[in-house]
DRENDREN-772144 format. One record per residue (C-alpha): chain; residue number from 1; x, y, z. Coordinates in steps of 0.2 Angstrom, whole numbers, plus 2048, in hexadecimal, padded with zeros to 3 digits. Layout:
<recs>
+-------+-----+-----+-----+-----+
! chain !   n !   X !   Y !   Z !
+-------+-----+-----+-----+-----+
!     A ! NUM !   X !   Y !   Z !
...
+-------+-----+-----+-----+-----+
</recs>
This chain:
<recs>
+-------+-----+-----+-----+-----+
! chain !   n !   X !   Y !   Z !
+-------+-----+-----+-----+-----+
!     A !   1 ! 8F0 ! 974 ! 36A !
!     A !   2 ! 8FB ! 984 ! 367 !
!     A !   3 ! 906 ! 98F ! 371 !
!     A !   4 ! 8F6 ! 99B ! 372 !
!     A !   5 ! 8EE ! 98E ! 37D !
!     A !   6 ! 8FC ! 990 ! 38A !
!     A !   7 ! 8FB ! 9A3 ! 388 !
!     A !   8 ! 8E8 ! 9A2 ! 38C !
!     A !   9 ! 8EA ! 999 ! 39D !
!     A !  10 ! 8E4 ! 9A4 ! 3AB !
!     A !  11 ! 8F1 ! 9AF ! 3B1 !
!     A !  12 ! 8FD ! 9AD ! 3A2 !
!     A !  13 ! 903 ! 9BE ! 39B !
!     A !  14 ! 90F ! 9B6 ! 38E !
!     A !  15 ! 917 ! 9A6 ! 389 !
!     A !  16 ! 926 ! 9A4 ! 37E !
!     A !  17 ! 92F ! 994 ! 377 !
!     A !  18 ! 942 ! 997 ! 377 !
!     A !  19 ! 951 ! 98C ! 372 !
!     A !  20 ! 95D ! 989 ! 380 !
!     A !  21 ! 969 ! 993 ! 376 !
!     A !  22 ! 95E ! 9A2 ! 378 !
!     A !  23 ! 955 ! 9A3 ! 368 !
!     A !  24 ! 943 ! 9A8 ! 368 !
!     A !  25 ! 938 ! 99B ! 35E !
!     A !  26 ! 926 ! 9A0 ! 361 !
!     A !  27 ! 919 ! 9A7 ! 36D !
!     A !  28 ! 916 ! 9B8 ! 375 !
!     A !  29 ! 921 ! 9C5 ! 37D !
!     A !  30 ! 91A ! 9D3 ! 387 !
!     A !  31 ! 91A ! 9E4 ! 37E !
!     A !  32 ! 92A ! 9EF ! 37F !
!     A !  33 ! 934 ! 9DF ! 383 !
!     A !  34 ! 943 ! 9DC ! 378 !
!     A !  35 ! 940 ! 9CA ! 372 !
!     A !  36 ! 952 ! 9C6 ! 36F !
!     A !  37 ! 958 ! 9CC ! 380 !
!     A !  38 ! 949 ! 9C3 ! 389 !
!     A !  39 ! 94C ! 9B3 ! 380 !
!     A !  40 ! 95F ! 9B3 ! 383 !
!     A !  41 ! 95D ! 9B7 ! 395 !
!     A !  42 ! 950 ! 9AA ! 398 !
!     A !  43 ! 95C ! 99D ! 391 !
!     A !  44 ! 96A ! 9A3 ! 39C !
!     A !  45 ! 95F ! 9A3 ! 3AC !
!     A !  46 ! 95A ! 992 ! 3A9 !
!     A !  47 ! 96B ! 98C ! 3A5 !
!     A !  48 ! 972 ! 993 ! 3B5 !
!     A !  49 ! 964 ! 98B ! 3BF !
!     A !  50 ! 967 ! 97A ! 3B7 !
!     A !  51 ! 979 ! 97B ! 3BB !
!     A !  52 ! 975 ! 980 ! 3CD !
!     A !  53 ! 96A ! 971 ! 3CE !
!     A !  54 ! 978 ! 966 ! 3C8 !
!     A !  55 ! 983 ! 96D ! 3D6 !
!     A !  56 ! 976 ! 969 ! 3E2 !
!     A !  57 ! 974 ! 958 ! 3DC !
!     A !  58 ! 961 ! 95B ! 3D8 !
!     A !  59 ! 955 ! 95E ! 3C9 !
!     A !  60 ! 94F ! 96E ! 3C4 !
!     A !  61 ! 93C ! 970 ! 3C1 !
!     A !  62 ! 93A ! 982 ! 3BD !
!     A !  63 ! 941 ! 993 ! 3C0 !
!     A !  64 ! 936 ! 9A0 ! 3C7 !
!     A !  65 ! 93A ! 9B3 ! 3C8 !
!     A !  66 ! 92E ! 9BE ! 3D1 !
!     A !  67 ! 92B ! 9D0 ! 3CC !
!     A !  68 ! 920 ! 9DD ! 3D4 !
!     A !  69 ! 911 ! 9D9 ! 3C9 !
!     A !  70 ! 916 ! 9C9 ! 3C0 !
!     A !  71 ! 91F ! 9B9 ! 3C0 !
!     A !  72 ! 92C ! 9B2 ! 3B3 !
!     A !  73 ! 92C ! 99F ! 3B2 !
!     A !  74 ! 939 ! 996 ! 3A8 !
!     A !  75 ! 93A ! 983 ! 3A6 !
!     A !  76 ! 942 ! 977 ! 39A !
!     A !  77 ! 938 ! 96D ! 38E !
!     A !  78 ! 946 ! 962 ! 387 !
!     A !  79 ! 958 ! 963 ! 383 !
!     A !  80 ! 955 ! 970 ! 375 !
!     A !  81 ! 947 ! 97B ! 37B !
!     A !  82 ! 940 ! 985 ! 38A !
!     A !  83 ! 930 ! 98E ! 38E !
!     A !  84 ! 930 ! 9A0 ! 396 !
!     A !  85 ! 91F ! 9A5 ! 39D !
!     A !  86 ! 91A ! 9B5 ! 3A5 !
!     A !  87 ! 90B ! 9B5 ! 3B0 !
!     A !  88 ! 902 ! 9BD ! 3BE !
!     A !  89 ! 908 ! 9B7 ! 3D0 !
!     A !  90 ! 8F7 ! 9AD ! 3D0 !
!     A !  91 ! 8FB ! 9A3 ! 3C1 !
!     A !  92 ! 8F9 ! 990 ! 3C2 !
!     A !  93 ! 90C ! 98B ! 3BF !
!     A !  94 ! 908 ! 979 ! 3BF !
!     A !  95 ! 8FB ! 97A ! 3B2 !
!     A !  96 ! 906 ! 985 ! 3A7 !
!     A !  97 ! 914 ! 978 ! 3A8 !
!     A !  98 ! 909 ! 969 ! 3A5 !
!     A !  99 ! 900 ! 972 ! 396 !
!     A ! 100 ! 910 ! 977 ! 38F !
!     A ! 101 ! 918 ! 966 ! 390 !
!     A ! 102 ! 908 ! 95E ! 388 !
!     A ! 103 ! 909 ! 96B ! 37A !
!     A ! 104 ! 91B ! 969 ! 377 !
!     A ! 105 ! 91A ! 956 ! 376 !
!     A ! 106 ! 90C ! 958 ! 369 !
!     A ! 107 ! 912 ! 967 ! 35F !
!     A ! 108 ! 925 ! 969 ! 35E !
!     A ! 109 ! 930 ! 95D ! 354 !
!     A ! 110 ! 943 ! 95F ! 354 !
+-------+-----+-----+-----+-----+
</recs>
């Protein structure tokens, strides 16, 4: 299994593996998108949401940001990495998260 398998899920436009510090590791980014800015902002958004979850005494599952024609989903994989996926509004978010976690468990070694 590769990150391309995640990107090939119906409704997925791009999938990027990013460190929690905002460094792009691998995957795809939509054309005309600045990779460094996208990666850094994804890490910042996830970090802010996780801090909010702590304040609410709850656990964060994912962050979803809706746009006119797409959806940005960001979720933590472990203490070092996150996944940022851009998909259509119809994309199967649960399938994306589960496939990514299986791939991560089998492929990425820290």
